[in-house]
N, C-alpha and C positions, 0 to 999 in steps of 0.2 A: 486141205480140201473141204469144201462145204457142199453138202447135198440137201436139197429141200424135199420134203414130203408135202405134196399139195393135193387138194381135192375137197369135196364138199363135206359137211358135217356128217359123221357116222361112217365114212368110207374106210377108216382103219388107220389113220396116220399115227395116232398115239400108240395104238397096239403094235404097229410095225416097228416103230422106234424102240419100244419096250422089248420086242422080240429079239433085236440084234445088238442093242447097246451094250458095250463093255463096261459102262459105268451105270449106276442107278440113274435112270432118266429123270430129267427135270421137266415137270409138267405144270401147266397153268390151268388146271381144270376148275370150273365153277359150275354151279347149278345151272342146268339147262332151262332157260325160260322160254324156249321156242319149241315146245313139245309138238306143235303142229308140223314142223319141218322134220323132226326126228324124235322118236320116243325113247331117248336115252337120258339117264339121270344127270350126267355132267357133259360138259363140252369145253374144248380148248378156247381160251379167250385172249391169249397173247401168243404163245408158241410152246412147242415141246423141244427138248434138246437131249441129245444123246451122242455118244462117240463110239467109233469102231477103231481099234488099233490094228493096223495091217502088219503083216510079217516083216515088211521092209522098214518098219519103225514109223511110218507115216500115221497120222491120226486123221480120220474122216469125221467131220462134225455133221451131225444129222439134225436138221431143223424141221419141225412140223409146223405148218402155218395154221391159223384158225380157219375153219372151213366155212363159216357163215359169211355171206357176202357183206354184211354190215361191218365186218372187220377187214375188208379188202384194202383199206388204207395201209395195213401192215404188210401186205403181200410184197410190194416193191422194196420195202425196207429190208425184209428178210431175204429177198432174192439178190440183193446187192452182193456181188462177189461169189455167187454160187456157180459151181462148175456144171450143175445140172439139177434136174428135178425128177422125182418119181411121182406121177399122177396116179392116185388111187381113186377108183370109182366103185360104187356099190351097184351091181347090176340089178338088184332087187328094188332099188329106189326108183320112184317115179321120176322120169326125165333124165335118166343117167346119160343118155347120148347127148342131150342138150347141155348137161354139165360138162361133158367132154369139150364141147365148143366153148363154153364159158371159160374154162381154164386154158385152152389153146389161145384164146383172145387175150387173156389176162397176163400171159407170160410170152409175148411175141419174141423177145430176144432169145430165150431158151429154145423155143420151137424153131426159130429161124436158123439156129446153128445145130439143130438135131440133138440137143442136150436134154431130151425128155424121153422117159420110158413110162409106159402105161401099164398098170396092173388092175385088172378087173376082178373084184371079189364078189362073194355071195351069189355065185353062179348056180342056178337051179336046173338048167337044161344043158344040152350038149355044148361043150366048150367051143367047138368049131362054129356052131350056129351063133353063139353069143359074140365071139370075136369078129365074125363076118359083119355084123351090124356096126361095130366100132370101126372096122377097117373101111367100111363104106364112107363113114364120116371123114376119116383121114384122107381117103382117096379123092373125095370131092374137093378137098383143100390142097390137093397135090402133095400130101405129106406121106412119108414112109418112116414111121416111128415104131420102135419095138413095142409089141403089145402081147401081154400075157394074161391068162387067168391066174389067180393067186389066192392064197390063204395067208393073210398077214400075221396070223398067230404062229405060223411055222417059220422058224428062223431061216431054214434053207430056202424057202420061197422068197423071203425079203432079201436075203443075200444074193439070190439070182438077179433080182431087179437092180440092186446096187452094182453088182459086177457087170451087168449089161450096160448100165449107164457109164461106168468108168471106161469100159472097153470102147463104147461109142465115142466118148470124149477123146480118147487117145487116137482113134481112127480119124475123127474129124480134124484133129490138130495136124495129123500127118498130111491129110488131103489139102488143108488150107495153108500149109507151110508154117504153122505156129508151134510145132512140136519143139521141145527143148533140144 
């Protein structure tokens, strides 16, 4: 099973994978030369990789995409064969709702089959208020996708996103008749 972590630079993809991976994560961090977009020292330039080993013996591969749009040519390559994706957004970032639209448009196949879960981090005001703004964007597009506030530093929060994605994939397979 392959799960993508997608989202803009600074949303927490590398941190999320590090929080849950059962192996030391592989990262491709390089010096951030785009400090105007996000004031962090390093950024992912190819991908992050981690694994979770399930109780049933299955391994879930976790791939974090580079968040800068100049690396968007990598997105479809990494999405190949993914059962779904977790979209991470930073509510404190300028244009976070527009970033939601960017990633919905960039991964239409995953969105079309409901294989996307959204985690919104860096929430500074009431969680309900924050989520309502993102739900409005989804509603305008006729989408009903799982949406959570999250802290990607917390293993249990990231596991909730992963478990929700896997459960949704299983339900969608049952509904469309592709379940094994």
